[in-house]
C-alpha positions in Angstrom: 4.1 -13.9 32.9 4.8 -14.3 36.6 3.1 -12.2 39.3 4.4 -8.7 39.1 4.3 -7.7 42.8 8.0 -8.3 43.2 10.9 -5.9 42.6 11.3 -7.1 39.0 8.3 -4.9 38.1 10.5 -1.8 38.3 13.7 -3.3 36.9 13.2 -2.1 33.4 14.9 0.9 31.9 11.7 2.9 32.1 11.8 3.2 35.9 15.5 4.1 36.1 16.6 7.5 37.6 18.3 8.4 34.3 15.1 7.9 32.3 13.2 10.0 34.9 15.8 12.8 34.6 15.6 12.7 30.8 11.8 13.0 31.0 12.0 16.0 33.3 14.5 17.8 31.0 12.3 17.0 28.0 9.2 18.3 29.8 10.8 21.7 30.6 12.2 22.0 27.1 8.9 21.4 25.5 7.0 23.7 27.8 9.5 26.5 27.0 9.3 25.9 23.2 5.5 25.9 23.4 5.7 29.6 24.4 8.4 30.4 21.8 6.4 28.8 18.9 3.0 30.3 20.0 4.6 33.8 19.9 6.5 33.0 16.7 3.5 31.5 15.0 1.3 34.4 15.8 3.9 36.9 14.7 4.6 35.0 11.4 1.0 34.1 10.7 2.2 30.5 10.2 -0.2 27.5 10.5 2.7 25.0 10.7 4.4 26.9 13.6 1.1 27.2 15.5 0.5 23.5 14.9 4.0 22.7 16.1 3.4 24.9 19.2 0.3 22.8 20.1 2.4 19.7 19.6 5.0 21.0 22.1 2.3 21.6 24.6 0.9 18.1 24.1 4.4 16.6 24.5 5.0 18.5 27.7 1.8 17.1 29.1 2.7 13.6 27.9 6.1 13.7 29.5 4.4 14.8 32.8 2.0 11.8 32.4 4.9 9.5 31.8 6.6 10.7 34.9 3.5 10.1 36.9 3.2 6.4 36.0 6.8 5.3 35.7 6.8 3.2 38.8 3.4 1.5 38.1 2.8 -1.8 36.4 2.7 -2.5 32.7 -1.1 -2.2 32.5 -1.0 1.4 34.0 1.7 2.4 31.5 -0.2 0.9 28.6 -3.3 2.8 29.7 -1.3 6.0 29.8 0.1 5.3 26.3 -3.5 4.7 25.1 -4.4 8.2 26.4 -1.4 9.7 24.7 -2.1 7.9 21.4 -5.6 9.3 21.4 -4.3 12.8 22.2 -1.8 12.5 19.3 -4.7 11.5 17.0 -6.7 14.5 18.2 -3.7 16.8 17.5 -3.4 15.4 14.0 -7.0 16.1 13.3 -6.8 19.6 14.7 -3.8 20.4 12.4 -5.6 19.1 9.3 -8.7 21.2 10.1 -6.5 24.3 10.8 -4.6 23.8 7.5 -7.9 23.6 5.6 -9.1 26.8 7.2 -5.8 28.5 6.3 -6.3 27.5 2.7 -9.6 29.2 2.7 -8.2 32.4 4.3 -5.2 32.5 2.0 -2.8 34.4 4.4 1.0 34.5 3.5 3.2 33.9 6.6 6.5 35.7 7.3 9.2 33.3 6.0 12.1 34.7 8.0 10.3 34.4 11.3 9.1 30.9 10.4 12.6 29.7 9.5 14.3 31.1 12.6 11.8 29.8 15.1 11.8 26.4 13.4 15.6 26.2 13.6 15.5 26.9 17.4 12.7 24.2 17.7 14.8 21.7 15.7 17.8 22.1 18.0 15.5 21.6 21.0 13.8 18.5 19.6 17.0 16.9 18.3 18.5 17.2 21.8 15.4 15.6 23.3 15.3 12.8 20.7 19.0 12.1 21.3 18.4 11.7 25.0 15.4 9.4 24.4 16.9 7.3 21.6 18.1 4.5 23.9 14.5 3.9 25.1 12.8 3.7 21.7 12.2 0.0 21.9 10.6 -0.1 25.4 7.0 -0.6 26.3 4.1 1.3 24.6 4.6 4.3 26.9 8.3 4.6 26.2 7.7 4.1 22.5 5.1 6.9 22.4 7.6 9.3 24.1 10.3 8.5 21.5 7.9 8.7 18.5 6.7 12.1 19.7 10.2 13.5 19.8 11.2 11.9 16.5 8.2 13.3 14.7 8.7 16.7 16.2 12.3 16.9 14.8 11.0 15.8 11.4 8.2 18.5 11.7 10.8 21.2 12.4 12.8 20.3 9.3 9.6 20.4 7.3 8.7 23.9 8.7 12.1 25.1 7.7 11.5 23.8 4.1 8.1 25.5 4.2 9.7 28.8 5.1 12.0 28.5 2.1 9.0 27.7 -0.1 7.1 30.7 1.2 10.1 32.9 0.7 10.6 31.7 -2.9 6.9 31.6 -4.0 5.5 34.5 -1.9 2.5 32.3 -1.3 1.2 30.5 1.8 0.6 27.0 0.3 4.1 25.6 1.4 3.1 26.4 5.0 -0.2 24.7 4.6 1.2 21.6 3.0 3.7 21.1 5.8 1.0 21.6 8.4 -1.1 18.9 6.7 1.9 16.5 6.6 2.5 17.1 10.3 -1.1 16.3 11.0 -0.8 13.0 9.0 2.4 12.1 10.9 0.6 12.6 14.2 -2.2 10.3 13.0 0.2 7.6 11.9 2.2 7.7 15.2 -1.1 7.6 17.1 -2.1 4.4 15.3 1.2 2.8 16.2 1.0 3.8 19.9 -2.7 2.8 20.3 -2.1 -0.6 18.6 0.8 -1.4 20.9 -1.0 -0.2 24.0 -4.1 -2.3 23.2 -1.8 -5.3 22.7 -0.1 -4.8 26.0 -3.5 -4.4 27.8 -4.7 -7.6 26.2 -1.6 -9.4 27.5 -2.1 -8.3 31.1 -4.2 -10.8 33.0 -7.3 -9.4 34.7 -6.2 -10.5 38.1 -2.6 -9.4 37.8 -1.2 -7.5 40.8 -0.3 -3.9 39.9 1.6 -1.3 41.9 -0.8 1.2 43.5 
């Protein structure tokens, strides 16, 4: 690839004003929903809601990181994606450990609170995912942002199903199963993002000129 010190470096969709605006909107939505789900998860005693709240916080931080490196070169964006992939993996491990702990404690969450909070979160995540859909095939950084939003929407649907399961069975295992699935989804997405980021870093020549 040619030297990237010219204007073509920033010509991709990832540096467009529209993409930057979408990331800002996504950041504020995720920060707000973090607070909503933390409160809802604590009130309901739901592991899957608390896990989703942590995910919202991580996504807000990831959107902020993406905004910080939008105008930098591919290597910088790949490094940021690598950090995000590792954070997604750490989140997945946390959720799995939290679900295992919940199985030992045996608490039954409040199904109605679970379902209502998950529905609000689903609306928020579907909106964010729709805004980011056009950028899903970009570089590793853009792909990581899209995967986070897609997995979040899937996770919200799963929490709603878990709420129905808790309501019908009067037991906490549906909540724990969904939390474990969310953890596995995070690990799978982390693997995809880390693999693409490492590939992009390997394709960047050592002497390539990057934006400061």
